[in-house]
C-alpha positions in Angstrom: -45.3 62.6 -100.3 -43.1 64.2 -97.6 -42.4 67.9 -97.8 -38.8 68.8 -98.2 -38.0 71.3 -95.5 -34.7 73.1 -95.5 -33.7 74.2 -92.0 -31.9 77.5 -91.8 -29.3 77.9 -89.2 -29.5 80.8 -86.9 -26.8 82.8 -85.2 -26.6 84.8 -82.0 -25.1 88.2 -81.7 -22.0 88.6 -79.5 -21.8 92.1 -77.9 -18.2 92.9 -77.0 -17.6 93.5 -73.3 -14.7 95.5 -71.8 -11.4 96.2 -73.6 -12.5 99.8 -74.5 -15.8 98.9 -76.0 -18.9 100.9 -75.2 -22.5 100.5 -76.3 -23.4 103.5 -78.5 -27.1 102.5 -78.7 -29.7 100.0 -79.9 -31.6 100.2 -83.1 -35.3 99.7 -83.5 -36.3 96.2 -84.4 -35.0 95.1 -87.8 -35.1 91.6 -89.2 -36.9 90.3 -86.1 -34.4 91.6 -83.5 -32.9 94.9 -82.2 -29.3 95.5 -83.0 -26.7 96.6 -80.5 -24.2 99.1 -81.8 -20.8 99.0 -80.0 -18.0 101.4 -80.5 -14.4 101.3 -79.4 -12.1 104.2 -78.8 -9.5 104.9 -81.5 -6.2 103.0 -81.1 -4.2 106.2 -81.8 -4.6 109.7 -80.4 -4.8 111.4 -83.7 -7.0 108.8 -85.5 -10.6 109.7 -86.2 -11.6 106.1 -87.1 -13.3 104.1 -84.4 -14.0 100.4 -84.5 -17.7 99.5 -84.7 -19.5 96.2 -84.1 -23.2 95.7 -84.8 -24.6 92.6 -83.0 -28.0 91.0 -83.1 -29.8 91.1 -79.8 -31.2 87.6 -80.5 -31.0 84.8 -83.1 -30.9 85.6 -86.8 -30.2 83.9 -90.1 -27.2 84.6 -92.2 -24.9 86.7 -89.9 -25.4 88.1 -86.4 -22.3 90.3 -86.1 -20.8 92.9 -88.4 -17.5 94.8 -87.9 -16.4 98.0 -89.6 -15.0 101.4 -88.7 -16.6 104.8 -88.5 -14.9 108.3 -88.8 -17.9 110.3 -87.6 -19.3 110.7 -91.1 -19.0 107.4 -93.0 -18.2 103.7 -92.6 -14.9 102.3 -93.8 -15.2 99.9 -96.7 -15.1 96.4 -95.3 -16.2 92.9 -96.1 -18.7 92.9 -93.3 -20.2 96.2 -94.5 -20.7 94.8 -97.9 -22.4 91.7 -96.5 -24.6 93.9 -94.3 -25.7 96.1 -97.3 -26.5 93.0 -99.3 -28.4 91.0 -96.7 -29.9 93.6 -94.4 -31.1 96.7 -96.4 -32.0 99.5 -94.0 -29.8 98.4 -91.1 -26.9 100.6 -92.2 -29.0 103.7 -91.9 -30.4 102.6 -88.5 -26.8 102.1 -87.3 -25.8 105.5 -88.7 -28.7 107.1 -86.8 -27.5 105.5 -83.5 -23.9 106.7 -84.1 -25.0 110.2 -85.0 -26.8 110.4 -81.6 -23.8 109.0 -79.8 
């Protein structure tokens, strides 16, 4: 009898380039790849929130890019942050470590 194999689709991370984005750092390997943490300057002069994008540096299952915001102490509540917490335990703390060094 043939074995029923379910293929899982993989996704590549897309690190932003230009338009005010900078690489804050790269995490240690998690879930088979390292993760690039990008940060964008605040849109307004008196705003402490900065856009954050976390991108897989390779191919991963589920989701390879996550977007949220960071105020220097915590992440903004977002759909992507919820998905990250559900599917990649430990990655949030690794990203926080990168941002605290940046």
